[in-house]
C-alpha positions in Angstrom: -11.2 -60.5 41.8 -12.1 -60.9 38.2 -15.0 -58.6 38.5 -12.8 -55.9 40.1 -10.2 -56.2 37.3 -13.0 -56.0 34.7 -14.4 -53.0 36.6 -11.2 -51.1 36.5 -10.5 -52.1 32.9 -13.8 -50.7 31.9 -13.2 -47.5 33.9 -9.8 -47.1 32.2 -11.3 -47.5 28.7 -13.9 -44.9 29.6 -11.2 -42.5 30.7 -9.1 -43.2 27.6 -12.1 -42.5 25.4 -12.8 -39.2 27.2 -9.1 -38.2 27.0 -9.1 -39.1 23.2 -12.1 -36.8 22.7 -10.9 -33.9 24.8 -7.1 -34.0 24.0 -5.4 -34.2 20.6 -2.3 -35.9 21.8 -0.5 -37.2 24.9 3.2 -38.1 25.0 5.2 -39.4 27.9 9.0 -39.2 28.1 11.5 -40.4 30.7 13.7 -38.1 32.8 16.2 -37.9 29.9 13.6 -36.8 27.4 13.3 -40.1 25.6 9.7 -40.8 24.6 8.4 -44.2 25.6 4.6 -43.8 25.3 2.3 -42.0 22.9 -1.5 -41.8 23.0 -2.8 -41.1 19.6 -0.4 -41.3 16.6 2.1 -38.5 16.5 2.7 -38.9 12.8 -0.1 -36.6 11.7 0.9 -33.8 14.0 4.7 -34.2 13.6 4.9 -35.0 9.9 7.1 -38.1 10.3 6.6 -41.6 9.2 8.4 -43.5 11.9 7.3 -43.7 15.5 8.8 -41.2 18.0 9.0 -43.9 20.8 12.6 -44.4 21.7 13.7 -41.1 20.3 15.1 -38.1 22.2 13.2 -34.9 22.4 16.5 -33.0 21.9 17.3 -34.9 18.7 13.8 -34.4 17.3 14.1 -30.6 18.1 17.4 -30.4 16.2 15.8 -32.3 13.2 13.0 -29.7 13.0 10.2 -32.1 13.8 9.0 -29.3 16.1 10.5 -25.8 16.6 10.6 -26.2 20.3 10.1 -29.3 22.5 7.9 -28.9 25.6 9.7 -32.0 27.1 13.1 -30.4 26.6 11.8 -27.1 28.1 10.6 -29.0 31.2 14.1 -30.6 31.6 15.8 -27.2 31.1 13.6 -25.3 33.5 12.6 -28.1 35.9 9.1 -26.9 36.1 5.7 -27.1 34.2 5.7 -25.3 30.9 3.1 -24.2 28.4 4.0 -23.2 24.9 2.9 -22.9 21.3 4.7 -25.5 19.1 5.0 -25.4 15.3 5.6 -28.8 13.8 7.1 -30.2 10.6 3.6 -31.1 9.5 2.7 -27.4 9.4 0.5 -27.8 12.5 0.3 -25.5 15.5 -0.1 -27.2 18.9 -0.6 -25.7 22.3 1.4 -28.0 24.6 1.6 -28.3 28.3 4.5 -30.3 29.8 4.1 -31.7 33.3 7.2 -32.9 35.2 7.0 -35.9 37.6 9.6 -35.7 40.4 11.0 -38.5 42.6 11.6 -38.1 46.3 15.0 -36.6 45.6 13.5 -33.9 43.3 14.8 -35.5 40.1 12.6 -35.5 37.0 11.7 -39.1 36.3 8.9 -38.5 33.8 7.4 -35.8 31.6 3.8 -35.9 30.5 2.8 -33.7 27.5 -0.8 -32.8 26.7 -1.3 -31.2 23.3 -4.2 -29.4 21.6 -4.2 -28.7 17.9 -5.0 -25.0 17.4 -4.0 -24.8 13.7 -7.5 -24.1 12.5 -7.9 -21.4 15.1 -4.7 -19.7 14.1 -5.7 -20.1 10.4 -9.0 -18.4 11.2 -7.3 -15.6 13.0 -5.0 -15.1 10.0 -8.0 -15.2 7.6 -9.9 -12.7 9.8 -6.9 -10.3 9.8 -6.6 -10.6 6.1 -10.3 -10.1 5.7 -10.3 -7.0 7.9 -7.3 -5.6 5.9 -9.2 -6.3 2.6 -12.3 -4.7 4.0 -10.3 -1.6 4.9 -9.0 -1.4 1.3 -12.5 -1.9 -0.1 -13.9 0.9 2.1 -11.0 3.2 1.1 -11.4 2.3 -2.6 -15.2 2.9 -2.4 -14.7 6.3 -0.9 -12.0 7.2 -3.3 -14.0 6.0 -6.3 -17.0 8.0 -5.1 -14.9 11.1 -4.7 -12.0 10.8 -7.2 -12.8 11.3 -10.8 -11.4 13.4 -13.7 -13.2 16.5 -12.5 -11.4 16.4 -9.1 -8.2 17.4 -10.9 -8.5 21.2 -10.8 -6.1 22.8 -13.3 -6.6 26.5 -12.9 -3.1 27.0 -11.6 -0.1 26.9 -14.0 1.6 24.2 -12.0 -1.4 21.8 -12.1 -2.0 22.6 -15.8 1.6 21.6 -16.5 1.2 18.4 -14.6 -2.0 17.6 -16.5 -0.3 18.1 -19.8 2.6 15.9 -18.7 0.2 13.1 -17.6 -1.8 13.4 -20.9 1.4 12.9 -22.8 2.5 9.8 -20.9 -0.7 8.2 -19.6 -0.8 5.8 -22.5 2.8 4.8 -22.3 3.8 2.1 -19.9 6.2 4.3 -17.9 6.5 4.0 -14.1 5.4 7.3 -12.6 6.6 8.5 -9.2 4.2 10.9 -7.4 5.9 13.2 -4.9 4.3 15.7 -2.5 3.3 16.5 1.0 0.5 14.6 2.8 -2.9 15.4 1.4 -1.9 17.1 -1.9 -3.9 14.7 -3.9 -1.5 12.0 -5.0 -4.3 9.4 -5.0 -6.4 11.7 -7.2 -3.5 12.1 -9.7 -3.0 8.3 -9.8 -6.7 7.9 -10.5 -6.5 10.5 -13.3 -3.5 8.6 -14.8 -5.5 5.4 -14.7 -8.7 6.9 -16.1 -6.8 8.6 -18.9 -4.9 5.5 -20.0 -6.1 2.5 -22.0 -6.2 0.5 -18.8 -9.3 2.4 -17.5 -11.6 -0.6 -18.0 -9.5 -2.7 -15.6 -9.2 -2.4 -11.8 -7.4 0.4 -10.0 -6.1 -0.6 -6.6 -4.3 1.4 -3.9 -2.0 -0.2 -1.4 -0.6 1.9 1.4 2.7 0.3 2.2 2.8 1.9 5.6 -0.7 0.8 6.7 -0.3 -3.0 6.1 1.5 -5.1 8.7 4.9 -6.0 7.5 4.2 -9.8 7.7 1.1 -9.4 5.5 2.4 -6.9 2.9 4.4 -9.5 0.9 1.6 -12.0 0.8 -0.9 -9.3 -0.2 1.3 -8.2 -3.1 2.6 -11.6 -4.3 0.0 -14.0 -3.1 0.9 -17.5 -1.8 0.5 -21.2 -2.6 -1.4 -23.5 -0.3 0.5 -24.7 2.7 3.3 -22.2 2.1 3.3 -21.0 5.7 1.4 -21.6 8.9 -2.1 -20.2 8.7 -2.1 -20.0 4.9 -5.5 -20.7 3.2 -5.8 -24.2 2.0 -6.5 -23.1 -1.6 -3.7 -20.5 -1.6 -4.4 -16.8 -2.5 -4.0 -14.4 -5.4 -1.9 -11.4 -4.7 -2.7 -7.9 -6.0 -0.1 -8.1 -8.8 -2.1 -11.1 -10.1 -5.6 -9.8 -9.2 -5.4 -6.5 -10.9 -4.5 -8.0 -14.3 -4.0 -5.2 -16.8 -5.1 -2.6 -14.4 -3.1 -0.1 -12.2 -1.6 -0.5 -8.8 -0.7 2.6 -6.7 1.9 1.7 -4.2 1.4 4.6 -1.8 3.9 5.5 0.9 6.6 3.4 -0.9 9.2 4.7 1.5 7.6 2.7 4.2 8.2 -0.6 2.4 10.5 -3.0 4.4 14.0 -3.3 3.0 13.8 -7.0 2.4 10.7 -6.5 0.3 12.3 -3.6 -1.6 14.8 -6.2 -3.0 11.9 -8.3 -4.4 10.1 -5.2 -5.6 13.2 -4.2 -7.6 13.3 -7.7 -9.2 9.6 -7.5 -10.1 10.0 -4.1 -11.8 13.1 -5.2 -13.7 11.9 -8.7 -14.8 8.1 -8.0 -15.0 7.6 -11.4 -13.4 7.0 -12.6 -9.9 6.3 -15.8 -7.9 3.7 -16.5 -5.2 5.1 -17.2 -1.8 6.0 -20.9 -1.7 5.5 -21.1 -5.5 7.9 -21.9 -8.3 5.8 -20.8 -11.3 6.7 -17.4 -12.7 3.7 -15.1 -13.3 3.9 -12.2 -15.7 3.3 -8.8 -14.3 0.7 -7.1 -16.6 -0.3 -4.3 -14.3 1.0 -0.8 -14.4 2.8 0.4 -11.3 2.5 3.9 -9.9 4.4 4.8 -6.7 3.9 7.7 -4.4 5.5 9.1 -1.2 5.5 12.2 0.9 9.1 11.5 2.0 12.3 12.8 0.6 13.6 9.6 -1.0 17.1 10.9 -1.5 17.3 11.5 2.2 15.8 8.0 2.9 18.6 6.6 0.7 21.2 8.5 2.7 19.6 7.2 5.9 19.7 3.6 4.5 16.0 3.2 5.0 15.4 3.0 1.2 17.5 1.1 -1.3 19.5 3.3 -3.8 19.0 0.9 -6.7 15.2 0.9 -6.2 15.2 4.6 -5.9 16.9 5.0 -9.3 14.5 2.4 -10.7 11.3 4.2 -9.8 12.7 7.7 -10.3 12.1 7.6 -14.1 9.2 10.1 -14.4 8.9 12.0 -11.0 5.9 14.3 -10.7 6.1 16.8 -7.8 2.6 17.8 -6.8 2.6 21.3 -5.2 0.9 22.1 -2.0 -2.5 23.8 -2.1 -0.9 27.0 -0.7 1.3 27.0 -3.9 -1.7 26.7 -6.2 -4.3 28.8 -4.6 -6.0 29.4 -8.0 -7.4 25.8 -7.7 -9.1 26.4 -4.3 -12.3 27.9 -5.6 -13.0 25.1 -8.0 -12.2 22.5 -5.3 -14.5 24.2 -2.8 -17.3 24.1 -5.3 -16.7 20.4 -6.2 -16.5 19.3 -2.6 -19.6 21.3 -1.6 -21.6 19.7 -4.4 -20.2 16.2 -3.4 -21.3 16.6 0.2 -24.6 18.2 -0.6 -25.3 15.1 -2.6 -24.0 12.7 0.0 -25.9 14.2 2.9 -29.0 15.3 0.8 -28.5 19.0 1.7 -28.6 22.2 -0.3 -25.9 24.2 1.5 -24.4 27.3 -0.1 -21.5 29.5 1.1 -21.9 33.2 1.9 -19.5 35.7 0.3 -17.8 36.5 3.6 -17.4 32.8 4.4 -16.1 32.1 0.9 -13.4 34.8 1.4 -12.3 33.3 4.7 -12.1 29.8 3.1 -10.0 31.3 0.3 -7.6 33.0 2.8 -6.9 29.9 4.8 -3.5 28.3 4.2 -4.5 24.6 4.2 -1.4 23.0 5.6 -3.2 19.7 5.3 -3.8 20.4 1.6 -6.7 19.0 -0.4 -7.5 16.4 2.3 -7.9 19.2 4.9 -10.0 21.4 2.5 -12.3 18.4 1.8 -12.6 17.7 5.6 -13.4 21.4 6.3 -16.1 21.5 3.6 -17.7 18.3 4.9 -17.8 19.5 8.4 -19.2 22.9 7.4 -21.9 21.0 5.4 -22.8 18.9 8.4 -22.4 21.5 11.2 -23.9 24.7 9.8 -27.5 25.1 11.1 -28.5 27.3 8.2 -28.6 26.4 4.6 -26.1 29.2 4.0 -22.6 28.6 5.5 -21.7 31.8 7.2 -18.4 33.5 8.1 -19.2 32.7 11.7 -19.4 29.0 10.9 -15.9 29.2 9.4 -14.6 31.2 12.4 -16.0 28.7 14.8 -14.4 25.8 13.0 -11.1 27.6 12.9 -11.2 28.4 16.6 -12.4 25.0 17.7 -9.7 23.2 15.7 -6.8 25.7 16.2 -6.7 26.5 12.5 -4.7 29.4 11.3 -6.9 31.6 9.2 -5.8 35.0 7.9 -7.7 37.7 9.7 -7.9 41.0 7.7 -7.9 42.8 11.1 -4.5 41.3 11.9 -2.6 42.1 8.8 -2.6 44.9 6.3 -3.1 43.2 3.0 -1.1 44.8 0.1 -2.0 43.9 -3.4 1.1 42.0 -4.6 1.8 39.2 -7.1 0.1 36.0 -5.9 3.4 34.1 -5.5 4.9 36.9 -3.4 1.6 37.1 -1.3 1.7 33.3 -0.7 5.3 33.5 0.5 4.5 36.5 2.8 1.7 34.6 4.4 3.7 31.4 4.6 6.4 33.3 6.5 3.8 34.8 8.9 2.3 31.4 9.5 5.6 29.9 10.4 6.3 32.8 12.7 2.9 32.4 14.4 3.2 28.7 14.9 6.8 29.0 16.2 5.5 31.3 19.0 3.1 28.6 20.2 5.1 25.4 19.5 8.8 25.3 20.4 10.1 22.4 18.4 10.0 21.9 14.6 8.5 18.5 15.2 5.5 20.0 17.0 5.2 22.7 14.3 5.2 20.1 11.6 2.6 18.1 13.4 0.2 21.0 13.8 0.6 22.1 10.2 0.3 18.6 8.8 3.7 18.4 7.1 7.0 16.6 7.5 9.5 18.1 10.0 12.0 18.4 7.1 9.5 20.7 5.3 9.4 23.0 8.4 13.2 23.1 8.5 13.5 23.9 4.8 10.9 26.7 5.0 12.4 28.3 8.0 15.8 28.3 6.3 14.2 29.8 3.2 12.8 32.7 5.2 15.8 33.0 7.5 13.7 32.4 10.6 
């Protein structure tokens, strides 16, 4: 008999060791949810000093020891449950609750098996943050390789006036609001402001407020202290406000910033100070802030998607960047610069024939500089000859549903440039309206906001 007792005792110890190695925590509660047995200490996972034995799962849930109790869920649902539990000790547990029923189908016991997945969740958060950072670095590298002072073509009167305005205010610590349709070159303008200012030795960072997940945007701007939220890095993290130092931050697509973050942004701009998430120390904002958007902020204020007080705070020096169609004098210089850039990038020596050049000058570029750059890059890659031909341009237009002016379609009268641009813009709107019924579809194909289409149609009584 003694040998049999010793045998089963030894087997029990072996099973207990195996369970301890494989399972982070086991708790057992009675049918009322009162814990009466715990394998492995719950203090570390739950962040409490006293033992949970004799305590009700419902009381512990109310006290915030854990956000949701698997024991309570088993009692509520009368079935096995599996859930993710966040605890007072800032741990994340995957918990499975198993009900034990008596012969009358009453729950008499609940066994909970928990696995600590905090590190896994932390690694996922770090991976997401790293991927986001890598996207910024790739974008910044591309922009830095492409955006320099020479990219700012100022052959048109409108861009010449903008350059003069920037040259007057670049050295002054004034918040600048860049406005304009998608692709007009707001990023290039922001780079030019930074490079012209006395901050040009410090970093220039672009943050697209619409591209970063809402839950990450605040931490990327402000940073956080260690342990400030589940998944936070143990050493905390610097935010961009801190990282950029005396440099410049371009907050692109500012209209996409969540409303609750807009409140904090307003405080930062007013006080020139901020705190890390979970921190108490005020940090001085030394960076220059430039904001940009392709949205109508006044309309956003009316729609209550953008705070009125923040709008007036950033609308100190607004600079409206015209579309490429409104400054066609800049197109030849941009074509030349982009062609040189892509010849260097792809180690080619492409040139553009006169007839191809004329077609490129006649195109309306609804996608603005971004579209022009894309077209030149694709022509550089796709043209079989070292000379880009008119046929290459036609093929690109045809394959991509681009609207190029064809001299066979229209009799071109020599008129003032502004009048000519307006005439073509009207014809373009009429042409796209024949193929696409709604203004939303028309806006999408032309690469502009729907509001732009509505305004233009009203302008030309279409």
